C-alpha positions as CSV (number, residue, x, y, z in Angstrom):
1,P,114.1,95.3,65.8
2,T,117.1,96.8,64.1
3,K,118.7,99.4,66.4
4,P,117.4,102.9,65.5
5,R,119.7,105.7,64.5
6,L,119.2,107.3,67.9
7,A,120.9,104.4,69.6
8,S,124.1,104.9,67.6
9,D,123.9,108.6,68.3
10,L,123.7,107.9,72.0
11,E,126.7,105.5,72.0
12,G,128.7,108.0,69.9
13,S,128.0,111.1,71.9
14,D,127.7,109.6,75.4
15,W,124.9,112.0,76.1
16,I,121.1,112.2,75.6
17,G,119.1,115.4,76.3
18,K,116.6,115.6,79.1
19,G,113.9,116.4,76.5
20,Q,114.6,113.1,74.7
21,C,114.4,111.2,78.0
22,Q,111.1,113.0,78.8
23,H,109.7,112.1,75.3
24,Y,110.3,108.4,75.6
25,R,109.2,108.3,79.2
26,D,105.9,110.2,78.8
27,I,104.5,109.3,75.4
28,P,103.1,105.8,75.0
29,P,104.1,104.1,71.8
30,T,101.9,102.6,69.1
31,S,102.4,99.0,67.9
32,G,103.9,100.4,64.7
33,D,106.3,102.7,66.4
34,E,109.4,100.6,66.1
35,E,111.8,103.2,67.3
36,C,109.8,104.0,70.4
37,L,109.4,100.3,71.2
38,Y,113.1,99.9,70.9
39,W,113.7,102.8,73.4
40,I,111.1,101.5,75.8
41,R,113.1,98.2,75.9
42,F,116.7,99.3,75.8
43,L,116.8,103.0,77.0
44,T,118.1,102.0,80.5
45,Y,120.8,99.8,78.9
46,H,122.1,102.6,76.7
47,M,122.0,105.1,79.6
48,A,124.1,102.8,81.8
49,K,126.5,102.1,79.0
50,A,127.0,105.8,78.3
51,N,127.5,106.5,82.1
52,L,124.4,108.7,82.2
53,S,123.9,108.0,85.9
54,Q,121.7,111.0,86.7
55,E,119.4,110.4,83.8
56,L,119.2,106.7,84.7
57,Y,118.2,107.7,88.3
58,S,115.6,110.1,87.0
59,L,114.1,107.5,84.7
60,M,114.1,104.4,86.9
61,F,113.0,106.2,90.1
62,S,109.9,107.4,88.2
63,L,106.5,105.9,88.6
64,D,105.6,107.2,85.1
65,W,108.3,105.1,83.6
66,V,107.3,102.1,85.6
67,S,103.7,102.4,84.2
68,I,104.8,102.8,80.6
69,K,107.4,100.0,80.4
70,A,105.3,97.5,82.4
71,R,102.3,98.2,80.2
72,I,104.3,97.6,77.0
73,M,106.9,95.0,78.0
74,G,105.3,93.4,81.1
75,P,106.9,93.4,84.6
76,A,109.7,90.9,84.1
77,P,112.0,93.1,81.9
78,L,111.4,96.0,84.2
79,I,112.3,94.1,87.3
80,N,115.4,92.8,85.5
81,D,116.5,96.4,84.8
82,Y,116.6,97.0,88.6
83,V,118.6,93.9,89.1
84,E,121.0,94.6,86.2
85,H,121.6,98.2,87.0
86,G,121.3,97.9,90.8
87,S,124.9,98.7,91.5
88,I,124.6,102.1,89.6
89,L,121.2,102.9,91.2
90,D,122.5,102.1,94.7
91,K,125.1,104.9,94.4
92,E,122.2,107.4,94.3
93,N,119.9,105.8,96.8
94,S,119.8,102.0,97.5
95,D,116.6,102.4,99.6
96,V,114.7,103.8,96.7
97,R,116.0,101.2,94.3
98,C,114.8,98.5,96.8
99,Q,111.4,100.2,97.1
100,F,110.8,100.2,93.4
101,Q,112.1,96.7,92.9
102,E,109.9,95.3,95.8
103,F,106.9,97.1,94.5
104,L,107.3,95.6,91.0
105,S,108.1,92.1,92.3
106,Q,105.1,92.0,94.6
107,S,102.7,93.4,92.0
108,A,104.1,91.5,89.0
109,H,101.0,89.2,88.7
110,H,98.7,92.2,88.6
111,L,100.9,94.0,86.0
112,E,100.4,91.1,83.6
113,Q,96.6,91.6,83.5
114,R,94.6,93.1,80.7
115,P,93.2,95.6,80.8
116,F,96.3,97.0,82.4
117,P,95.8,98.1,86.0
118,D,96.2,101.7,87.3
119,V,99.8,101.7,88.6
120,V,99.1,104.7,90.8
121,Q,96.4,102.8,92.6
122,L,98.6,99.8,93.0
123,A,101.4,101.9,94.4
124,L,99.1,103.5,97.1
125,S,99.4,100.2,98.9
126,Q,103.1,100.7,99.5
127,P,104.5,101.8,102.9
128,H,104.1,105.5,103.7
129,T,107.9,105.8,103.9
130,S,108.4,104.5,100.3
131,E,109.3,106.8,97.5
132,V,106.9,104.7,95.3
133,Y,104.1,105.7,97.7
134,R,105.1,109.4,97.8
135,Q,105.0,109.7,94.0
136,A,101.7,107.7,93.8
137,R,100.1,109.9,96.5
138,Q,101.1,113.1,94.7
139,Q,99.8,111.9,91.4
140,A,96.6,110.6,93.0
141,L,96.0,114.0,94.6
142,N,96.5,115.8,91.3
143,R,94.3,113.5,89.4
144,A,91.6,113.5,92.1
145,K,91.1,117.2,91.4
146,G,89.9,116.3,88.0
147,G,87.4,113.7,89.3
148,K,89.6,110.6,89.1
149,L,89.0,108.0,91.9
150,Y,91.9,106.8,94.1
151,F,91.9,105.0,97.4
152,D,94.6,104.9,100.0
153,L,95.1,101.8,102.2
154,I,95.4,103.4,105.6
155,N,96.2,100.3,107.7
156,K,99.2,99.2,105.7
157,R,101.0,97.7,108.7
158,S,98.5,94.9,108.9
159,V,98.9,94.0,105.2
160,E,102.5,93.0,105.0
161,S,103.6,91.1,101.9
162,L,106.3,88.5,102.7
163,S,106.9,87.1,99.2
164,Y,109.5,89.1,97.3
165,L,108.4,87.9,93.8
166,V,104.9,86.8,92.6
167,I,104.7,85.3,89.1
168,H,101.7,84.2,87.1
169,P,103.3,81.8,84.5
170,H,100.4,79.5,83.7
171,Q,96.7,79.5,83.0
172,G,95.4,76.9,85.4
173,F,96.7,75.1,88.5
174,I,100.5,75.0,89.0
175,Y,101.5,71.6,90.3
176,S,105.2,71.9,90.6
177,A,108.0,74.5,90.6
178,C,111.7,74.0,91.4
179,F,114.9,76.0,91.6
180,S,117.9,75.3,89.4
181,H,120.8,74.2,91.5
182,D,122.6,77.6,91.0
183,G,119.5,79.4,92.1
184,T,119.2,81.7,89.1
185,K,116.3,79.9,87.4
186,V,112.9,78.5,88.3
187,A,111.0,75.9,86.3
188,S,107.2,75.4,86.7
189,C,104.5,73.2,85.2
190,G,100.8,72.4,85.7
191,A,97.4,72.0,84.2
192,S,98.3,74.1,81.1
193,K,100.4,71.1,79.9
194,T,103.4,73.3,79.6
195,L,106.8,73.6,81.1
196,K,108.2,77.2,81.7
197,V,111.6,78.4,82.8
198,F,112.1,81.9,84.2
199,K,114.7,84.0,86.1
200,S,114.4,83.8,89.8
201,T,115.3,87.4,90.3
202,S,112.8,89.0,87.9
203,G,110.4,86.4,86.6
204,E,111.6,87.0,83.0
205,K,110.6,84.0,80.9
206,L,113.5,82.1,79.4
207,A,111.7,79.1,77.9
208,E,108.2,77.8,77.2
209,I,107.7,74.2,76.1
210,Q,104.5,72.4,75.1
211,A,105.6,69.4,77.2
212,H,102.8,66.8,77.4
213,E,99.4,65.9,76.1
214,E,97.9,66.1,79.6
215,E,98.6,67.9,82.9
216,V,102.3,68.1,83.8
217,L,102.6,67.0,87.5
218,C,106.3,67.6,88.2
219,C,109.6,69.0,86.9
220,A,113.2,68.7,88.1
221,F,116.6,70.0,87.1
222,T,119.8,67.9,86.9
223,Y,122.6,68.7,89.3
224,D,124.3,70.9,86.6
225,D,121.1,72.5,85.4
226,R,121.6,71.4,81.8
227,L,118.5,69.1,81.7
228,I,115.0,69.2,83.0
229,A,112.7,66.2,83.5
230,T,108.9,66.3,83.4
231,C,106.3,63.7,84.2
232,S,102.6,63.8,83.5
233,S,99.1,62.4,83.8
234,D,99.7,61.1,80.2
235,R,101.9,58.4,81.9
236,K,105.0,59.7,80.1
237,V,108.4,60.9,81.4
238,K,110.4,63.3,79.3
239,V,113.8,64.9,79.5
240,W,114.6,68.3,77.9
241,N,117.5,70.5,77.2
242,A,117.1,73.3,79.7
243,E,118.6,76.1,77.4
244,Q,117.0,75.2,74.1
245,G,113.9,73.4,75.2
246,K,114.7,70.5,72.9
247,L,113.3,67.0,73.7
248,L,116.1,64.6,74.4
249,R,114.4,61.5,75.9
250,A,110.8,60.3,76.2
251,F,109.9,57.2,78.3
252,A,106.3,56.3,77.5
253,E,105.8,52.6,77.8
254,E,106.4,51.5,81.4
255,H,104.2,53.4,83.8
256,E,100.6,52.4,83.5
257,E,99.0,55.3,85.4
258,Q,99.9,59.0,86.0
259,V,103.4,59.7,87.0
260,N,103.3,61.9,90.1
261,H,106.9,62.9,90.7
262,C,110.4,62.9,89.2
263,E,113.8,63.7,90.6
264,F,117.4,63.5,89.5
265,T,120.4,62.4,91.6
266,N,122.2,65.2,93.4
267,T,125.8,64.6,92.4
268,A,127.9,64.0,89.2
269,R,128.9,60.6,90.3
270,R,126.1,58.9,88.5
271,L,123.1,60.6,86.8
272,L,119.9,58.7,87.4
273,L,116.2,59.8,87.3
274,A,113.7,58.5,89.8
275,T,109.9,58.5,89.1
276,C,106.9,57.3,91.0
277,S,103.3,56.8,89.9
278,N,99.8,55.5,90.7
279,D,100.6,52.1,89.3
280,S,99.3,49.3,91.4
281,C,102.6,47.5,91.8
282,M,105.6,48.6,89.8
283,N,105.2,52.2,90.8
284,V,108.8,53.4,91.6
285,K,111.4,53.3,88.8
286,L,115.0,54.4,88.2
287,W,116.1,55.5,84.7
288,N,119.5,55.8,83.1
289,L,119.2,58.4,80.4
290,N,121.4,56.4,78.1
291,K,119.1,53.4,78.1
292,P,115.7,53.2,76.3
293,S,114.0,51.6,79.3
294,S,114.1,51.8,83.1
295,Q,117.2,50.5,84.8
296,N,115.4,49.3,87.9
297,T,112.0,48.9,89.4
298,M,111.6,49.1,93.2
299,F,108.9,46.9,94.7
300,G,107.1,47.3,98.0
301,H,104.3,49.7,97.6
302,F,100.8,48.6,96.4
303,E,99.1,51.9,96.4
304,P,99.9,55.2,94.6
305,V,103.3,56.7,95.4
306,N,103.1,60.4,95.7
307,H,106.8,61.5,96.0
308,C,110.3,60.2,95.8
309,C,113.6,61.8,97.0
310,F,117.3,60.9,96.8
311,S,119.4,61.3,99.9
312,P,122.1,64.0,99.6
313,D,124.8,61.4,98.8
314,D,122.5,59.5,96.4
315,S,122.8,56.3,98.4
316,Y,119.1,56.0,99.2
317,L,115.8,56.9,97.7
318,S,112.8,57.7,100.0
319,T,109.3,57.1,98.7
320,S,106.0,58.5,100.2
321,C,102.8,56.5,99.7
322,N,99.1,56.4,100.2
323,D,99.5,53.3,102.2
324,G,100.8,55.4,105.1
325,T,104.5,54.4,104.8
326,V,107.8,55.9,103.8
327,K,110.2,53.3,102.3
328,L,113.9,53.7,102.0
329,F,115.5,51.9,99.0
330,Q,119.2,51.3,98.4
331,V,119.9,52.9,95.0
332,S,122.8,50.6,94.1
333,S,120.7,47.4,94.5
334,A,117.2,48.8,94.2
335,N,116.3,46.7,97.3
336,E,114.2,47.9,100.1
337,W,116.3,48.9,103.1
338,K,113.8,50.1,105.7
339,T,110.1,50.9,106.1
340,I,108.8,53.8,108.3
341,D,105.2,53.1,109.3
342,V,103.8,56.7,109.6
343,R,100.4,55.2,110.4
344,S,101.6,54.2,113.8
345,M,102.1,57.8,114.8
346,F,98.3,58.5,114.4
347,A,95.3,57.2,116.2
348,D,93.9,53.8,115.3
349,G,91.5,53.8,112.4
350,E,92.6,57.1,110.9
351,E,93.4,57.1,107.2
352,V,97.0,58.2,106.8
353,I,98.4,59.4,103.4
354,V,102.1,60.4,103.2
355,K,102.4,63.2,100.7
356,C,106.1,63.9,100.6
357,S,109.4,63.5,102.4
358,T,112.9,65.0,102.4
359,W,116.3,64.3,103.9
360,S,118.5,66.2,106.3
361,P,121.8,67.4,104.8
362,D,123.8,64.7,106.6
363,S,121.4,61.9,105.3
364,K,120.7,60.8,108.8
365,R,117.1,61.9,109.1
366,V,114.0,61.8,107.0
367,I,111.2,64.4,107.4
368,C,107.8,63.6,106.0
369,A,104.4,65.3,105.7
370,A,101.2,63.3,106.2
371,R,97.6,64.4,106.3
372,N,98.6,68.1,106.7
373,A,100.8,67.2,109.7
374,V,104.6,67.7,109.5
375,L,106.4,65.1,111.5
376,N,109.8,65.6,113.1
377,S,109.6,69.4,112.7
378,K,108.8,72.6,114.6
379,K,107.0,75.6,113.2
380,K,109.5,78.4,112.3
381,A,107.5,80.8,110.1
382,D,104.2,81.6,108.3
383,C,104.3,82.2,104.6
384,S,100.8,83.5,103.9
385,G,99.8,84.8,100.4
386,H,98.6,81.9,98.2
387,L,94.8,81.9,97.6
388,S,94.4,78.1,97.1
389,W,96.1,74.8,97.7
390,V,99.9,75.0,97.8
391,Q,101.2,72.1,95.7
392,R,104.9,72.2,96.3
393,V,107.6,74.1,98.2
394,Q,111.4,74.0,97.9
395,F,114.4,75.8,99.4
396,S,117.2,77.1,97.3
397,N,120.5,75.3,97.8
398,D,121.9,78.1,100.0
399,G,118.7,78.2,102.1
400,S,118.1,81.9,101.5
401,K,115.0,81.5,99.3
402,L,111.8,79.5,99.4
403,L,109.8,78.6,96.4
404,S,106.1,77.7,96.4
405,C,103.5,77.1,93.7
406,S,99.7,76.9,94.0
407,D,96.3,76.2,92.4
408,D,95.9,80.0,92.5
409,Q,98.0,80.0,89.3
410,T,101.0,81.8,90.9
411,V,104.5,81.0,91.8
412,R,105.9,82.8,94.9
413,L,109.5,83.3,96.0
414,W,110.2,84.2,99.6
415,E,113.3,85.4,101.4
416,T,113.7,83.0,104.4
417,Q,115.3,85.6,106.6
418,K,112.3,87.9,106.2
419,V,109.5,85.5,107.0
420,H,108.5,85.0,110.6
421,T,105.9,83.3,112.8
422,S,102.8,85.4,112.8
423,S,101.5,87.0,115.9
424,A,98.6,88.6,113.9
425,I,95.1,87.2,114.2
426,G,93.4,86.1,111.0
427,L,89.9,87.6,110.9
428,K,86.8,85.9,109.5
429,R,85.1,87.7,106.6
430,D,81.8,88.1,108.5
431,S,82.1,91.5,110.2
432,D,80.4,94.7,111.0
433,V,81.8,98.3,111.0
434,L,80.7,101.4,112.8
435,F,81.8,104.7,111.4
436,N,81.6,107.2,114.3
437,N,83.0,110.6,113.1
438,E,86.8,110.0,112.7
439,E,86.7,106.7,114.5
440,I,86.3,103.3,112.7
441,I,85.2,100.4,114.9
442,V,85.5,96.9,113.4
443,S,83.7,93.9,114.9
444,A,84.9,90.6,113.5
445,A,85.4,87.1,114.8
446,D,89.0,85.8,114.5
447,N,90.4,82.4,113.5
448,C,90.3,81.4,117.2
449,N,86.5,81.9,117.2
450,R,86.7,85.0,119.5
451,L,85.8,88.6,119.6
452,Q,88.3,90.9,121.0
453,V,85.9,91.9,123.8
454,S,84.3,88.5,124.5
455,S,85.3,85.1,125.9
456,R,85.3,82.0,123.8
457,E,81.9,81.0,122.5
458,G,80.5,77.5,122.7
459,S,79.3,77.5,119.1
460,L,81.1,79.0,116.1
461,I,80.3,82.6,115.4
462,R,79.0,83.2,111.9
463,C,77.9,86.9,111.9
464,T,78.1,89.9,114.1
465,C,76.5,93.4,114.2
466,L,76.7,96.5,116.4
467,S,73.9,98.7,117.9
468,R,74.4,102.4,118.5
469,H,71.8,102.7,121.3
470,P,72.4,100.8,123.5
471,S,76.0,100.0,122.5
472,A,75.5,96.3,122.2
473,V,76.9,93.6,119.9
474,A,74.9,90.6,118.6
475,L,76.6,87.3,117.7
476,G,74.8,84.9,115.3
477,Q,76.0,81.4,115.9
478,E,76.3,78.2,113.9
479,S,73.9,76.5,116.4
480,G,71.1,78.9,115.4
481,S,71.2,80.9,118.7
482,V,71.9,84.6,118.9
483,Q,73.8,86.2,121.8
484,V,73.5,89.8,122.7
485,R,76.4,91.3,124.7
486,L,77.5,94.6,126.1
487,H,81.3,94.4,126.3
488,T,81.8,91.3,128.4
489,R,78.3,91.3,130.0
490,H,75.7,88.9,128.6
491,L,72.3,90.6,127.9
492,A,70.2,88.0,126.1
493,T,70.2,84.7,124.3
494,L,67.6,84.4,121.5
495,Q,66.6,80.8,120.5
496,G,64.4,80.0,117.5
497,H,66.5,79.4,114.4
498,T,67.1,75.7,113.7
499,K,70.2,76.2,111.6
500,T,73.1,78.6,111.2
501,V,72.4,82.3,111.6
502,L,73.8,84.0,108.4
503,H,73.1,87.7,109.0
504,C,71.9,90.0,111.8
505,R,71.1,93.7,112.2
506,F,69.8,96.0,114.8
507,S,67.1,98.6,114.0
508,L,68.0,102.3,114.2
509,N,66.8,102.6,117.8
510,G,68.5,99.4,118.8
511,Q,65.2,97.9,120.2
512,T,64.7,95.4,117.4
513,L,67.1,92.8,116.1
514,I,66.5,91.1,112.7
515,T,68.2,87.8,111.8
516,S,68.2,85.4,108.8
517,S,69.3,81.8,108.7
518,E,70.0,78.7,106.7
519,D,66.6,77.4,108.0
520,T,65.0,79.7,105.2
521,T,63.4,82.0,107.7
522,I,63.8,85.6,108.9
523,R,63.1,86.5,112.5
524,V,62.3,89.9,113.9
525,W,63.1,90.1,117.6
526,K,62.2,92.5,120.4
527,W,65.4,91.2,121.9
528,Q,64.9,92.6,125.4
529,S,61.6,90.8,125.9
530,G,62.3,87.8,123.6
531,E,59.1,88.5,121.4
532,C,59.6,87.2,117.9
533,T,57.9,87.5,114.4
534,V,58.8,84.8,111.8
535,L,58.9,85.6,108.1
536,Q,58.5,82.5,105.9
537,G,58.5,82.2,102.1
538,H,62.0,81.5,100.9
539,K,62.8,78.0,99.8
540,E,66.5,78.1,100.5
541,Q,68.8,79.8,103.1
542,V,68.2,83.5,103.4
543,R,71.6,85.0,102.6
544,C,70.9,88.5,103.9
545,F,68.3,91.3,104.1
546,S,68.1,95.1,104.1
547,L,65.7,97.7,105.5
548,L,64.3,99.7,102.7
549,S,64.5,102.9,104.8
550,D,66.5,104.1,107.9
551,S,63.3,105.7,109.2
552,M,61.9,104.2,112.3
553,N,58.4,104.6,110.8
554,D,59.1,102.5,107.7
555,S,58.7,98.8,108.3
556,S,59.6,97.5,104.8
557,L,62.4,94.9,104.5
558,L,64.1,93.5,101.4
559,S,65.4,89.9,101.7
560,W,67.3,87.7,99.2
561,S,68.1,84.0,99.2
562,F,70.0,81.2,97.6
563,D,66.7,80.3,95.9
564,G,67.3,83.2,93.5
565,T,64.4,85.3,94.7
566,V,64.1,88.8,96.3
567,K,61.1,89.4,98.6
568,V,59.7,92.6,100.1
569,W,58.1,92.3,103.6
570,D,56.2,94.4,106.1
571,I,58.0,93.3,109.3
572,E,55.4,94.9,111.6
573,R,52.5,92.9,110.1
574,G,54.7,89.9,109.0
575,E,53.3,90.2,105.4
576,R,55.0,89.6,102.1
577,L,54.5,92.5,99.7
578,Q,56.5,91.5,96.6
579,D,58.1,88.3,95.3
580,I,60.7,88.7,92.5
581,Q,62.4,85.8,90.6
582,A,65.6,87.7,90.2
583,H,68.4,85.2,89.2
584,Q,69.0,81.7,88.0
585,G,71.6,81.2,90.7
586,A,72.0,82.0,94.4
587,I,71.8,85.8,95.2
588,L,75.0,86.9,96.9
589,S,74.2,90.5,97.7
590,C,71.5,93.1,97.3
591,H,71.5,96.8,98.2
592,V,69.1,99.7,97.9
593,S,70.1,103.1,96.5
594,P,70.0,106.1,98.9
595,D,67.0,107.7,97.1
596,R,65.1,104.4,97.6
597,C,64.3,104.2,93.9
598,L,66.7,101.4,92.9
599,F,68.1,98.2,94.3
600,A,71.0,96.1,92.8
601,T,71.6,92.4,93.1
602,T,74.5,90.1,92.4
603,S,74.4,86.4,91.9
604,A,76.3,83.1,91.5
605,D,75.0,83.2,87.9
606,K,77.6,85.9,87.4
607,T,75.3,88.8,86.7
608,A,74.5,92.0,88.4
609,K,71.1,93.5,88.0
610,L,69.5,96.8,88.7
611,W,65.8,96.9,89.7
612,S,63.0,99.4,90.5
613,V,62.0,99.5,94.1
614,E,58.5,100.7,93.2
615,D,57.3,97.8,91.1
616,G,60.2,95.3,91.2
617,S,60.8,95.7,87.4
618,L,64.2,94.9,85.9
619,L,66.0,98.0,84.7
620,K,69.4,96.8,83.6
621,I,71.5,93.6,83.4
622,C,75.2,93.7,83.9
623,S,76.5,90.3,82.9
624,R,79.9,88.7,82.4
625,D,79.5,88.6,78.6
626,G,77.8,92.0,78.2
627,K,79.5,95.0,76.9
628,G,79.4,96.7,80.3
629,G,79.5,93.6,82.3
630,M,80.4,94.6,85.8
631,D,81.9,91.3,86.9
632,S,83.8,90.4,83.7
633,L,87.0,92.0,85.2
634,H,86.2,91.3,88.8
635,G,88.4,88.3,89.5
636,G,85.5,86.2,90.6
637,W,81.9,86.4,91.7
638,V,80.6,89.8,92.9
639,S,79.7,89.1,96.5
640,D,78.7,92.6,97.8
641,L,78.0,96.1,96.5
642,H,77.0,99.6,97.8
643,F,75.6,102.7,96.2
644,S,77.2,106.1,96.8
645,P,75.0,108.8,98.6
646,D,74.3,110.6,95.3
647,D,73.4,107.3,93.5
648,S,76.1,107.9,90.9
649,L,78.7,105.3,92.0
650,L,78.7,101.7,92.9
651,V,81.4,99.9,94.8
652,S,81.5,96.1,94.5
653,A,83.6,93.4,96.2
654,G,84.5,89.9,95.1
655,G,88.0,88.9,93.8
656,Y,88.9,92.6,93.8
657,I,87.2,95.9,95.0
658,K,85.9,97.9,92.0
659,W,84.2,101.3,91.7
660,W,81.7,101.8,88.9
661,S,79.6,104.5,87.3
662,V,75.9,103.6,87.8
663,V,74.9,105.4,84.6
664,T,77.4,103.9,82.2
665,G,78.5,100.7,83.9
666,E,82.1,101.7,83.4
667,A,84.8,100.5,85.9
668,L,86.5,103.6,87.3
669,Q,89.0,102.1,89.7
670,T,90.3,98.7,91.1
671,F,92.0,97.7,94.3
672,Y,93.8,94.3,94.4
673,P,93.9,92.7,97.9
674,T,96.6,90.3,99.0
675,G,94.0,87.5,99.3
676,S,90.8,87.0,97.4
677,A,87.1,86.2,97.8
678,L,86.1,89.4,99.6
679,K,82.8,88.5,101.2
680,K,81.5,91.9,102.4
681,I,82.5,95.5,102.1
682,H,81.5,98.2,104.6
683,V,81.2,101.8,103.4
684,S,81.3,105.0,105.4
685,P,78.2,107.3,105.0
686,D,80.2,109.8,102.9
687,F,81.5,107.0,100.6
688,S,85.1,107.9,101.4
689,T,86.2,105.0,103.6
690,F,85.9,101.3,102.7
691,V,86.5,98.3,105.0
692,T,86.7,94.6,104.1
693,I,88.5,91.3,105.0
694,D,89.9,88.8,102.5
695,N,89.9,85.0,102.6
696,I,93.2,84.8,104.4
697,G,92.0,87.1,107.2
698,I,93.6,90.4,106.3
699,L,91.8,93.6,107.1
700,Y,91.7,96.5,104.6
701,I,90.7,100.0,105.4
702,L,90.7,102.2,102.2
703,Q,90.2,105.9,102.1
704,R,89.4,108.0,99.1
705,V,92.2,110.4,98.0
706,V,90.9,113.9,97.8
């Protein structure tokens, strides 16, 4: 928009009053408020130009300003402000500038969502020493007095984020991302059929190109960053002007199958483009951009070629193939120079697919990855954070940054000096938690198939539960057996289930253990004597169950299954009392309200339903498409939920953790974990503390701010 009068006044007077700053910081603009939108975008620029350092500090070190500008402009321009004005801000406090910049970079993919997330809740996940956290904590305390819900992550040290920037540039899988050679830009492409270019410091979008008719599988910069090549499932190879996004060349006639990878030469001596494809024979080609057809075809592979890579001096091209070999071709002659048989490094009979390869800087060594094994390498660091398959990684030219892209629709940038080999143990999502006054005891199997207090089990542990009296732990195993232990001492082995044990729970007095299994049955054990009652009726695996009362005199049990039904049982008599056809898909969770009048279910059919305990009647449906659909903004299936003690609130877990009003179905607060697919959430009796584990093994302990 045209610069408003106030901008000229600012430049002329070199001063802006604090009231004016407060006005534009605190009052959100409307879409028609051109002047306000201008100031949201350019206020920091004018303050810096007018040498208003104190006003700039006050503005940019404010969580209020972060919330307003990110909501209107998105996170990239805001991150860019901290980069552009970093030298000014560092004179006041470089630590605070870094804290705000890191918070925005790590939360960028959340700040692009609609509806816009609560920035205060996001900021409560920052370290306790951070100014971002201090402001968020103070605002949360103030708003909590008015009834607003906020939750503090109290085990922050175990939830370290190693990526310094997370970007969500595409809808759909991201198949490739690459640095420009000067390190200032990143290009990405994927299932959206588009090519995007953005700043590596802030994620600010520089270009967006509708590149191909089908999925774009790879992109690459030239050595001088002036051109970008793309290749696609549509069998075409295209070359674009990196600044303007203009199509310069399109090679469409030679590859007969999808083109998997493209790469330019590394030096200015001779500009060539290499491509490789799923073609049956002529699957590796070299292109001179001044010619309408390929300059050379390299023969030797007879199965799909996944990757090609020039040596640093451009003398050789390495190719990685499904036939289990890496071939090295002389670029000048296009002749095969050497074949590396990677299959010989594996046991006979194993299928070996070589996914990619790269060269050492001196061109003397080739490193390749095959079948998830990296050859000629040693583990240096763990970079955990992606939620799905990682499609490509690349170092910046100076080695200071690492770029990765994934099927989780994000591009992540990592600082290589800050990543490290992990000594932490990844936890499995099946867990149990005991809230004992101020103490929180978590029982969970780790990624080494161990409990912290037990030796290695012979069969994989699938579920655990704790007993108060006696203080025992039960381990449900993949073999169908159940182990009962007291610390390191073995108490009992319960045999009966024929398939994996999915859930287990002790009765209130600890004398009875109830288990459910993939074998469609529920078993009620007097575990000290081995006596067992079998409940049969479900047609598919019994996902879980719940006692309808904590009273030792009430023997009613609610069970739910992948067959879409909920059943009510009398476990003392072994009788089925009710049979409810609840969902079209598998039921993922079911919980009873504290007053025992309601129970809620969630399902793979993407609905949550509220039922009457008394007669099993349906009271309310919360679906994805409904006006108050609980899982419509949940980031995935809703896998677990709990009622608050007064029946007014519901907490659910799935892609995120969300808190809801039972009466209105309104979402009241959201917590975004580092990972995803939260399987279970444990809630303290007073509904103030929440414990869960995500799909990459990170433990979260959240406490309500009051």
